[in-house]
N, C-alpha and C positions, 0 to 999 in steps of 0.2 A: 490649356489654361494654366497660367503661372501660379505656383504655390505661394501663398501669402502666410506669413507667420501670424499666429493668433496673438491677441493682446497679452495673454499669459506667457507665451513664449518670448515675446519682445521684452516683457518685464523681467523674466529670468535672465535673458541675455544682458540686459542693462545692469541688473544686480551683480551678475558675474563679472562684467566689465569694471564696475565700480569697485568690487572686491579686489580685482587684480590691480587696479591703479593704486588703491590704498596700500596693498602689500608692496607694490613696487616703490611707492614713496618711502615706506619704512626701510626698504633695502638701500635705496639711494642715500637716505639720511645716515645709514650706518656705514656704508662702504664707499659711497661716491658713485659718480656716473660710470666710470671706467670699469669698476668691479661689479656693477649691477647687471650681470648677464641675464639672458632670457632664462637660463637654467636656474639661477639663483632666485629670480623673481617667481618662477613657476613653483619652485620648492617652497618658498614662503607662502604662496597662495594655495598650496596643496593640490596642484594640478600637474599634468604632464607638460613638458616644455612645448610640445607641439600644439597644445591647446591655447597657448598664448596667441598664436597666429589666427585663431578663430576670431579674435577681437582686434588685433593690430597687425598691420601688414609687415611690420619690421620692428626691431628693437628701437630704432630711431623714432618711429611713430609712437611707441609706448613712452619713450623718454620725453618727447614733446608734450604728450598729454599729462604726464606726471608734473612737468615743469609748469604748464599752463594752470593746472588746478591749484597747485601750491602757491604759485605767484599771484594768482587771482585773489586768493584769500588775503594775502598781504596788502595788495592794492586796495581791496575793499575796506580793510581795517584802517589803513592810512587815510583813505578818502573820507571815512566817517569822522575821523578826528579833525582833519583839516577843514572840513565843511561844517563842523559842529559849532558849539557855542564858544564865546570868548573873543577877545580881540585877536587880530592876526598874529601878533608876536606870541601870544599864549598858545595859539593853535599850532604854530610852527614848533614851539618848544615841546608841546605835548605829542605832536606827531612824530618828531624825531625820537623822543623818549619811548613811546609805545613801540615804534619800529625796532629800535635797538634792543629793548628788553625782550621782545618776542624772538628776535634773532638769537640773543644770548641764552634764552631758555630752550631753544631747539637748535643747537649749534650745527649739528650735522646737516640738517635740511637747509638751514640758512646759508651755510657755506656753499652747498650745492647750488642754491638759487643765485647767490651773488658772484661766486668766483671760481668754483671748482672746475678743473679742466673738463670739457664736454665736447661732444661731437658738434659739427657745424649747425645742425638743425636746432639744437638746444641753444647754442650761442646766438642764433638769430632771434629766438624767442626772448632771450635775456635782453638783447638790445631793444626789442619792441616794448618790453615791460619797463625798462629804464625810461623810455620816452613817456610812458604813462605816469610814472612817479614824478618825472620832471614837470609834466603838465599839471599835476595836482599842486606841487609847490609853487609853480608859476602863478596859478590862480589866486592863491592866498597872498602871495607877494604883491600881485597887482592890486588886490584889495587893500593891503597895508599902505601902498603908495597912494591910492585914491583917498584914503582916510588920513593922510599925512602922518602916519605912524612909522613908515619906512621912508628913507630918503629916495629921491628919484633915481631910477636905475632901469636897466633892461631886465625885466623879470625872467625872461627865458634864459639869459646867460647866468643870472644868479641861481635860478632853479637847477640848471645843468651842473653848476659848480657845487651846489649843495648836495645834489643827488650823488655826484661822484665822491665828494668828501665823506659822506655817510658810509658808502660802500668801502672806501679805502681804509677808514678808521676801523671798521669792523672786521676786515679780512683777516688780519693777524690774530686777534683774539678768537675768532671762530675756527681758525685752522690749527690752533694749538690747544692741547688738552690741559695745559697748566692752569692752576687756579688763578683767578683774577678778581679784582675788586669791581664788580659790575656797577655799583653805585658811582664810583669814581669815574669809570669810563663813560657812563651815561651823562654824568654832570659835565664832563669835559666836552663831550660831543654836542650836547645841547647848547653849551656856551659858544662853541664854534659856529653852530647853526644860526644863533641869534646875531653874532657878529657878522656873519655872511650876509644876512638880509638887512643889516644896519640897525638892529634893535639892541637895546642895552641888555646884557645877560642878566 
C-alpha cells in the first residue's frame, strides 16, 4: 500500500514551500536572477541547499515559481484598477500610475520582473505575463472606443504599444540607484499612456 502524506504533513510542506519562495523572491529582488543561486536562497531560508530540491526540481523551476507569484500580484492589482470605477481614460491613467508607483517602490523586484537578464524559462513567463497585461489594456481601450471616448483604433495594437512603452520607460529608472523624481516620471508616463489611447492628458 502506497504511503500517503497526512493533511498535517501536506500543510507543513506547503508552508515550507511558501517560505522558500518568499525568501527566494527577496534574494532575487536584492541581487537579480543570475546571482540568486540555490545556495543563496537556501541560506536566506535557513535551510540546507539540498533541501531546496525537496520542493523544486531545479533552480529554474524555483525561479519560474518566484516570477509567477510576483507577476500574478501585479496583474491582479492592475486588473482591479482597469476594471474598477471611472471612465476608461481615468482607469488607464490610474492603472499606469499604480503600476509605475508599485514598481518604483520595489525597484529590485520590479526590474527582475520587467527586464533583468534571466534564464529562458523565466523569459517565457515574462512574455506570457506581458500578454496578460496587454489583454487588460485592450479590454479597457475597447470599452473607451465603444463609448466614443477614444478614437477608433485596433485595441490590441494600442495595448501592445502601451505595454511596451510602460516597460521601456521604467527600465532605466529601475536599473539605476540614482535618486529620481518619481512624481515627474509618473506624470510623464501617464501623459504618454493617455496620448497613446487617444485621450487628452
